[in-house]
N, C-alpha and C positions, 0 to 999 in steps of 0.2 A: 485575672485567670492565668493560669500556668500554661505556658506554651510548649508544645511537643512537636518534634520533626516527624509527625505522622505523615502517611503516604497521601499526597494530595490528588484529589480526582481530577480527571481530564477537563472538565468543563472549567473549574476554578483556576486551573493552570493556563488554559487559553485566554480566559477572560482577564488574568493578571497581565500576560503579555499585550493583550489588545490595549487595555488601560495605559500600559507604561510606554509601549512602543509608538501607539497611534495617537494618543490624547496627551503624552507626555506628563502623565502624573508620575511623581517623585515615588521612590521606595518607602520614604518615612510616611507618606500618606497611605499607601498600599498596608503598610503594618498597622495602621489606625483602622482601615477599612476591613481587615482580615486578622482579627486578634488571635484566632485560635492556631495560627501557625507563626514561626519564629521568622525573624528577619532574615537570616541565612537562607532559609527554605523558600521565602517570598522573593528574595533577590535572585536565587538560582533559576527560577521558573519564568521570572519577568524578563530576564536577559536572554532567554533560550530564542533562537531564531524561529521563524515561521515555519521553515522546511522540516523542523524535527516534530511536528504536530502529526501524531499517528493515533489510531484508534487504540483503546484498551484492549491488547493482546493478551493479558493475563488469562482470560477464560479459554482462550485458543491454546495457550503453551501449556502443555501436561508435564514440562519438565523431562528429566531423563528418564529412561524406562527403567523399571525395577530390576535389581540384579538378582533378588531373591524371590522365587514365586512362594505362595501359600504352603505349597508342599515343602520346599526347602525349609521354612520357618518351622514348620511341625517337626520335621527330621532333627532341626538343631536343636530344639526344646527336648526332643525326646533323647537324643544322645548326649545332651548335658546331664539329664537325670541318671543316665546310665553310667556315665563316667564317674559322676559324683559318688556312686554307690559301690562301683568295682575297682576304680583306680585311686580316688582321692584327688589331691591337687592335680590340676592338669592346665596347660596352656590354651590360648584361644586357637592357635595353629593346630594343635592336637584335636580340638573340637571339630575345626573345620575338615581335617582329614577323616576322622571317623564319621562326620555326617555326609561325606562326600561332596562338599563345596567346592566350585571351581576356584583355581589359585587367583584368578583375576579379581575376586572378591577380598577386600582388604579387610584387616582385622576390625577396624573402626565400626564397618558395617555390622559385624557380628555383634559387638559390644553394645551398639544401638538397639539391634533387635533384642537383645536380651533384656535391657533397660525397658523397652516397649512392653515387654511381657511382665515386669515387675521383678525382675532379678537385678540384684546390686551387688558389686564386689565388696562383701563385707568381710569382717574378722570371723572366722571359723571356729575358734575356741579361745578362752580366756583362762587365766589363772585364777585359782580359787581364791576368794576373798579372804582377807585376815582380819579375825576379831581383835577387839582390844585386849583380850586375854593372850592372844597370841603375840601382839605386838610387846605386851608387858612381860611374858616369858623370855622372849627374844633380848629384850632390854637388861633383863636381871641376869640372864645368861652371858651376855656380852661383859657386863661389869663384874661378874664373878671370874670370868676368865681373864680380864685384864689385871684383876686384883690378886689373885692366888696363883696363876701359873705362869711360868717364865716365858720369855719372848721365843726361845728356841722349841716350845713344846709341840708347836705343829709340824716341825721339821724332825725333832730327834724324840720327842715323847710318844708321838703315835706311830705304831709300826706300819700300818698301811690303811688306805681308804678304800672301802668296798662297797659295790652295788651292783645291781642287776640292770641291763640295758636290752632293748630288742631294736631291730630294724626289719622294715618290710621288704621283701624281695619284690621287684618291679621287673616285668620283661623288658621294658625300655627306660633304663636309667638316665639317659641324656634328657628325654624329654620331662621326666620327673624332676631332675635337677634343675631344670629352668622354670619350672612353676613355682608360684609363691606359696610358703608354707602355711602362713598363718591367715591365708585369705581364701575365700571361696565365694562361687556365685550361688547366691541363695536368697530367697525373698526374706524381707524383715519379720514376717510373721512366722516364719520358721524358727526363728531364735536360734538357740545352740543344740537343736534336737537331732542334727544330722551327723551323729556318732562323733561328735567333736568337742565334747566337754573335756575338763581337765584330768579327770581319772580315765578317761576312754582311749581309744587308739589315736595317737597325735599325728600318725602317717596317713590315715585311711585305709582302706582296704586293698586287695588285689595281689595277694600272695602270701606265701609262707613267711613266718616270722623267724629271723637268726636271732636266737635268744643266747646270750653270753653273761657270765658272772665275771667281772673285773675287778682287780686291785693295783692300785697304784702306791708307790712308795718315795719319799724324798731321797734323790741320788741315786735311786734304782730304777726310776721309770715304771713300765708295766711288770709287776711280778705275777700277775695271775691272769690268764685268760681263757677261761674255760665254757666252752659251747654245750648247751644241754637241749635235748629235745622233750625230755620229759616236763611235766607242768610242775613249777614251783611251789612246793607246799612245805610245810613245817617238817614233816619226816625227812623229805628230800634235802633240805637245807640242813639238816642235823647230820645226815650222813655226809654231806658235802664238807661240814665244817671237820669232822673228824678225819676224812680222807686227805684234805687239801692244807687246811691251816697251818699244821707243823712246817711242811715245805715252804710255805709262802711266808711266815715270819723268818725262816732260816735264811731267805733272799733279802730281807730288810737290813738296815743300818743298825737296828735295835732288836735282834732275835731274842733277847730276853726279856724284853718290855713286856710282851704279850697284850699290848693295849691296840685296838683298832677302832675305827669309825665306820659308822654305816648310818643310814636313816631309819625312821620308825616303822620301815614295812613289817606289818603283822607276820608274815611268813618267816621273814629274817629274825623275828623276835619273840617266836613261839615259845611256848615251855619247852618242847622237845629240843629246840635249838639251843636254848639257854643251858640245858642240861647238857648238851654236848660241848658247849663251851666251857663248863665248869668242869667236865671230865679232863679236858686237855689243858686246863688252866690258862684261857684267855678272858680277856674282859673288853666291854664294849665302852666306848665314850659317847655317852648319850648327847643328841644334839635336840634343840626344841622342833616341835613338830611344824610342818610347812614352812621348812626352812632350806630349800635346795642351795641357797647362795651361801651355806655353811658348810657345804660338803664339796670339796674341790673337784670330786670325780665327775659331778654333775657338768662342770665346766669342759672336762676332757671328753665327755660324750657328745657335748655341743661342737667341740671343735672336730671330732671325729665324724660326725654327721656331715659337716660343712667339706671337709676333706674328700669323703665318699661322694658328694655331689659335684664338687670342682673335678676330681679325677673323671666321673661320668662324663662330663661336657669336654674337658681337654682331650681325652682319648676317645671320645665321639662313641660311646658305648650303647648302641641302639638295639642290642639284644644280650641277655646274660642270663645263663642257667641258674637255679638255686645254690648248686655247688659252687660255681664259679663266684656268685656273690657272697656266700659264706667265707670262702678263702680271702677274697678282698677285704671282708670286714674284719677278720681275724688278722690278717697281715697289718692294716692299718693300725689296729690297736696294739699290737706287739711292737711295731716298729715307730710309735708314736715318740716325737722328741722328748729325750730326758730334761733337756733344759726348760721346755715348754711347762712340763709338769712341775719341775721344781719352782717357777716363777709363780705358777698358781698357788702353790701349797704355800709359799713364802709370803703371799699376799693376806693371808688369814688375819695377822695381827692388824693390818690395816682395815679390813672388815670388821673385826670386832670394834675398833674405834668409831666407824662409820654407823654401825649399828646403834652406837651409845649417841652419837650425834645425832641422828634421825630418830630416837625414840624408839627403836625396834621395827620400823618399818623396812620394807623390802629395798634390797640394794640393786645396783645395776647389774651385779654380777647374776 
């Protein structure tokens, strides 16, 4: 029989003490008489002095009083659902403040409450899965680039790297920056249905979007940062190409090359947009679909996002208007270090080798 250190009833404990201390029965004999208990457990109870014998007080000891009432628990769950829909990622401290919980209640108490109601701290979104066709396309693309293009193609051959991005305005940036972006309090049965899929909003809701179109170039840094309020459509991007591309190419190291890189966004690759590109004599360097790790500007957006969050924490920005946030986003992008952008672009040759080595699978970038 397997022996466990289970809690010993008071009657058996008293009996062991009586047999050992009054009758002189050895511990080894007690182990044989009580095979359900381990030797260490029997030794501990048999050696206890008689004055420690007390009645079983467990039924009288109710433990510590509850810090949260039933009403407080309902309020926490209700505020959890509201914050998840209106704010997006949030911290436990923010949930306590919104629910009006006393500051003496620690964060772990709130976490235990959420887990008791079935909520877990799970991943809020996932990257789209890559098919065998996607990995094969990426593998052949990397081999073609390594075989046909010179090593300085990414730095001198491409004029600039272009893409659009957006950041959500939050009234309390400091609190948002402290919350974990890729995690959310949700139930397993909810899956990824909480507006947190790959193609949906990645920041959650809670404010207006600061939408910008950005272009970066090797040796020049940020050569274009245009904020727009209108919806990005094929016609809007076609007009944007005619208006901004000539001046943007003039700021690059290779203004006569007329070659730029962007992803496969349908609005940026629509028929009207391609006609506008043909009219001004510029060409796209196409990359495989579902390949953000082949577009260096995606890394710049990630670093900009991190800097915005770190600045909010360092400067303790607890309130910020939409205009102030817009200016902070544009200033961060325009003043992004040129050296960092150059290092990201110069890593493209290494990325091609890594894609070939891992047979087209995603990279750490």
